[in-house]
N, C-alpha and C positions, 0 to 999 in steps of 0.2 A: 675770444676771437671776434666777437661781434664788433668791438671797437675798431679792430683792424679792417674789417669789411666796410665799416662806415667811413673810415678815413680814405680808403681806396675809392669807394663809390663817390665820395665828395670831391675827389681830385679833378681838376680841370682837364679837358682833353689835351693829351700830350704831356701830362705831368705824372701820370700814374706810375711810370717806370721809376722816376725819381722818388716818389713817395714810398714805393715798395722797398727800394734799397735802404731808405731812411728808417723804415720800420724794422728791417732785418738787422741793421746796425744797432738800433736801440735795444732790441730784444737779446742780442748776443754779446753786446759790448765789444765788438770787433772794431778794428781801425779802418778796415777797407771792405768795400762791398761792390759787387757787380751783378748785373743782370744780362743774361744772354737769351736771345730768342732765335728760333730757327728761321733762316732766310732761304726760301725755296729757290729763288733766282741765283743766289750765291752758293747754294748747296753746302751750307755750313751754318754754324752758330754765330750770329751777329751780336757784338757787344754793344748794347743800346744805352746802358748807363753804367758809369764806373766812378766810384768815389774813393779817393786816397787821402787819408788823414783829414777828412772834412772838405776836401777840394774835389770838385767834379772835373774828371779828365775826359776830354772829348776826342782823343785819338781813336780813329776808327780801327776796328779789327774784326775779321771773320775767321773763326776756328774751323778748320776743315780736316778731313782725313786725307792723308797723302795717297798717291796713286796706288802704291803697293798695298797699303792697308785697306783701301777701298776695294781692291780686287779680292783680297782675302775675306772681307766681309761679305761680298757678293757670293763667293764660293760657299761660305758657311750658311748663307741664307738659302741657297739651293738645296743644301743638305738638311735643312730644318734646324740648324744650330744657331746659337746666339753667340756673338763675339763683341766684346767691348774694346774701346780704344785704350792703348797704352802710350802711344807716341804723341797724340794730339792734345793731351792734357786732361785734367780732372773734369773740367766742365763737359767736354765731349764724352768722356767715359760715363758720366752721370746721365747725360742725354740718351746715350745708347742703351744703358742698362735700365734706366727708368727708376733707379734706386738712390736713396741718399748716401752720401759718402763723407767720411771724416778722415782727414789727413792730419794727425796730431804733430807730425814732424816731417816737413817737406824734404829734409836732407836724406830721409830714408824711404822715400816714396818714388817709385819709378814713373809714376804717372804725372808727377809734378813738372810743370814747364814754367819758366820765369817769364813774366810779362811786366815791363816797366820797372818794377822793383822786386827784390827778393822778399818773401814772407816766410814765416816759420810754421804756420798751421793754417789749414783751409777746411771749411765745412761747405758742402754743396748739396742742394736739394733740387729734384726735378720739379718743374711746373707741369703737372699732368692734367690734360683735358680730354675727356672722352677716351680714357684708357691709353692715351699716347702722350709723350712728352712734347711740349710746345716751346720749352725753354728751360733754363737753369738759373737758379738764384744762388749766389755764392757770397761768403764772407771770409775774411782772412785776418790773421793776427801776425804781428812782426815776430813775436816770440814763439819758439816751439812749445807745443802743449798749451798754447794760449786759448785754445778752443777744446771743448770736451763733448761727451755724449749729450749733456744737457743743452749745449749750444746747438747741436745737430737736431735734436728733438724740437727745439723752438723754431729753428729755421724751416724744418719740414712742415710744422703746423702752419706757419705763415704761407709757405708755398701752396699748401692745399687750399687755403682760403683765397689766395690771390689768383690762382690759375683761371678760374672762370671769369674773373674781372679783367685780367690781362688779355684773355681771348676776346672779351667784349670790346676792349679798347682797340685790338687788332682789327676786328670786324668794322669798328667805327672808321678806322683809317682806310680800310678797303672801300667802304661806302662813300667816303669823301672823295677818294680817287676816282671811283667808277661813276658816281652820279653828281658829285659836287655837294651832296647833302649829308649831314651827319646821321648816324644811327643813335648814338648816345646823346640825349638832350637833357641837360641838367636842369633840375628844378621842376620837372614834370610830376604828375600825381603818382601815387603808389600803383595805380592801375597800369601805367605804362611800364613801370619796373616789373610788374607781374607779367606783362607781355614778353619782356626780355627773358625772364626766367622760363616761360613756357616754350619759347622758340628754342632755347638751349636744350630743353628736354626732348622736344620733338625732332630736332635736326638729325640726331644720330639714327633715327628709325628709318625703315623703308616704307612707312605708311604714307599714302597720299594725304596732303595737307591742304585744306580749304581755308583761304584767308578772305575774310569778308570786311567790307567797310565802304564808306562813301568815298567819292572821288577826292583825292588829295589828302587822305588820312594816313598814307605811308604804307600801303599794301606792298608796293614794289621793294621798299626798303626792308620790310620784314621777310619777303621772299628771298631777297639777296642774302640776308643774314642767315636764313635757314640753309641756303646753299653753301655759304662759306663755312658754316659750322658742321656740315654733313661729311659723310664719307666720300662724297662726290666733289669735294672742294677742288680737286685737281682737274676736274672736267669743266667743259665750257658751261656758262650760264646761258640758257637759251630762252629767249623771250618770244612768245607767240601772241600775235594780235587777234584775239578771238572775234572781234568785230568784223575782221576781213575773211573769216572762214564761213563758207556756206552752211546753213543750218543743217543740211543733210549729212555733212561731213564732220560737224563739230564733235559729236559723241565719239566717233571713231578716232579722230586725231587726239583728243584729250585723254581717252580711256583705253585706247588700243583697237586694232582691227581684229575682227572675228574671222 
């Protein structure tokens, strides 16, 4: 799997999604492939890359729960139960359940929903980052039973390797949108790649994190990346100008009032 990681890491910004689908098609021998990522604003799975018989299809699509099913899921959540989707298709079911799924014959699967063209078999694997799904990788075959357990295992292994790199690409997009500056900078030393790995390890924790460096070395970029990868990603990112805080109040503001 190291070669897959190297291919994805070498992909230019904005192309990792296409490279990931290409790798999945090569590994499984499927004719079609698609990558879905969760879109918070749209409240659904956004189809970000779709290949049909070697042709990239750019028709936009967001897969959502319908109102009735969303209400049912909310009720189940309050009761501490888990409930996956049956009406919104296989991709959303895999995202909800967080488990790989093989549909060897779509004509016999109630979760199958047609999109663009009919297919005979589907394999889907969740892209999990920090114990939660951030997207779904799928491949499909025109023929029923054109995919099997071996295909699903290969797809799942690819998804496991790709998830951190896909999340890194998402954070890079967030960084460009928020600051105009990239987080992923290709061609830098292994030391910077180690910084990326460390922030991914630190972000899920509740520990205070101290970032040190000279002016202009990217401390704010790293801080934003930690926030976007943390459990508080839905909360505001608050910037405090320490130079404007009186020395007598600095300790209380940064570390809490006693």
